[in-house]
C-alpha positions as a Markdown table, in Angstrom:
| # | Residue | x | y | z |
|---|---|---|---|---|
| 1 | Met | 20.0 | 3.8 | 19.7 |
| 2 | Ser | 18.5 | 2.9 | 16.4 |
| 3 | Thr | 14.9 | 3.1 | 15.4 |
| 4 | Pro | 13.1 | -0.3 | 14.8 |
| 5 | Ala | 12.3 | -0.8 | 11.1 |
| 6 | Ile | 8.5 | -1.0 | 11.7 |
| 7 | Thr | 8.6 | 2.3 | 13.5 |
| 8 | Glu | 10.5 | 3.9 | 10.6 |
| 9 | Gln | 8.0 | 2.6 | 8.1 |
| 10 | Ser | 4.9 | 3.6 | 10.0 |
| 11 | Leu | 6.3 | 7.1 | 10.5 |
| 12 | Gly | 7.2 | 7.4 | 6.8 |
| 13 | Lys | 10.9 | 7.8 | 7.5 |
| 14 | Arg | 11.7 | 5.5 | 4.6 |
| 15 | Gly | 9.6 | 7.5 | 2.2 |
| 16 | Ser | 6.5 | 6.7 | 0.2 |
| 17 | Val | 5.0 | 6.8 | -3.3 |
| 18 | Ile | 1.6 | 8.1 | -4.3 |
| 19 | Val | 0.2 | 5.6 | -6.7 |
| 20 | Thr | -2.5 | 6.7 | -9.1 |
| 21 | Ser | -2.1 | 4.1 | -11.9 |
| 22 | Ser | 0.5 | 1.4 | -11.4 |
| 23 | Asp | 3.8 | 1.2 | -9.6 |
| 24 | Thr | 6.3 | -1.4 | -8.5 |
| 25 | Gly | 8.7 | -1.4 | -5.5 |
| 26 | Asn | 9.0 | -2.9 | -2.1 |
| 27 | Phe | 6.2 | -1.5 | 0.0 |
| 28 | Ala | 5.3 | -2.4 | 3.6 |
| 29 | Ile | 2.1 | -0.4 | 4.1 |
| 30 | Ile | -0.5 | 0.9 | 1.7 |
| 31 | Val | -3.1 | 3.6 | 2.6 |
| 32 | Ala | -6.1 | 4.7 | 0.5 |
| 33 | Gly | -6.0 | 8.4 | -0.2 |
| 34 | Pro | -8.5 | 11.0 | 1.0 |
| 35 | Arg | -11.1 | 10.2 | -1.6 |
| 36 | Gly | -10.5 | 6.4 | -1.3 |
| 37 | Ala | -9.1 | 4.2 | -4.1 |
| 38 | Thr | -10.0 | 1.4 | -6.5 |
| 39 | Leu | -7.3 | -1.2 | -6.3 |
| 40 | Asp | -7.5 | -3.4 | -9.4 |
| 41 | Ala | -4.5 | -5.7 | -8.7 |
| 42 | Phe | -1.6 | -6.1 | -6.4 |
| 43 | Thr | 1.3 | -8.5 | -5.7 |
| 44 | Cys | 1.9 | -9.3 | -2.0 |
| 45 | Ser | 4.0 | -12.3 | -1.0 |
| 46 | Asn | 2.6 | -12.8 | 2.5 |
| 47 | Lys | -1.2 | -12.4 | 2.1 |
| 48 | Thr | -3.0 | -15.6 | 1.4 |
| 49 | Gly | -6.4 | -15.2 | -0.4 |
| 50 | Ala | -6.3 | -11.4 | -0.2 |
| 51 | Ser | -6.8 | -10.8 | -3.9 |
| 52 | Thr | -10.5 | -11.4 | -3.5 |
| 53 | Gly | -10.9 | -9.3 | -0.3 |
| 54 | Leu | -8.5 | -6.4 | -0.9 |
| 55 | Thr | -9.2 | -5.5 | -4.5 |
| 56 | Gly | -12.0 | -3.2 | -5.4 |
| 57 | Ala | -13.2 | 0.0 | -3.8 |
| 58 | Leu | -11.3 | 1.0 | -0.7 |
| 59 | Pro | -12.6 | 3.7 | 1.7 |
| 60 | Ala | -10.4 | 6.7 | 2.5 |
| 61 | Gly | -7.7 | 5.8 | 5.1 |
| 62 | Tyr | -8.0 | 2.1 | 4.5 |
| 63 | Thr | -4.6 | 0.6 | 5.6 |
| 64 | Ser | -3.0 | -2.8 | 4.9 |
| 65 | Tyr | 0.4 | -4.2 | 5.9 |
| 66 | Gly | 2.4 | -6.7 | 3.9 |
| 67 | Asn | 5.2 | -7.3 | 1.4 |
| 68 | Phe | 3.7 | -5.5 | -1.6 |
| 69 | Thr | 5.7 | -5.4 | -4.8 |
| 70 | Ser | 3.2 | -4.0 | -7.3 |
| 71 | Leu | 0.0 | -2.0 | -7.2 |
| 72 | Thr | -2.6 | -1.2 | -9.9 |
| 73 | Val | -5.0 | 1.6 | -9.1 |
| 74 | Ser | -7.8 | 2.7 | -11.5 |
| 75 | Ala | -9.4 | 5.5 | -9.4 |
| 76 | Gly | -8.3 | 7.6 | -6.5 |
| 77 | Ser | -4.8 | 7.2 | -5.0 |
| 78 | Ile | -2.9 | 4.9 | -2.6 |
| 79 | Glu | 0.1 | 6.0 | -0.6 |
| 80 | Ala | 2.6 | 3.1 | -0.5 |
| 81 | Tyr | 5.2 | 3.3 | 2.2 |
| 82 | Asn | 8.7 | 2.0 | 1.3 |
| 83 | Ala | 9.8 | -1.1 | 3.2 |
């Protein structure tokens, strides 16, 4: 029996990247690091209007789901889980 894709992503089985400046890829989940993060910009194909609500200071552990393809972080770190 195979594991559903969303379960693999949420458990990190597809790997992740720690973003401290900028990175591109195909990410399904982003999580702000233990000291939080400042997200300056991102590209996400399935979030309408999120650029005004998701950018800026994110508290530690803040989690967002979507089709992220680029992230720009100016402070702290974000763990981006591969889709």
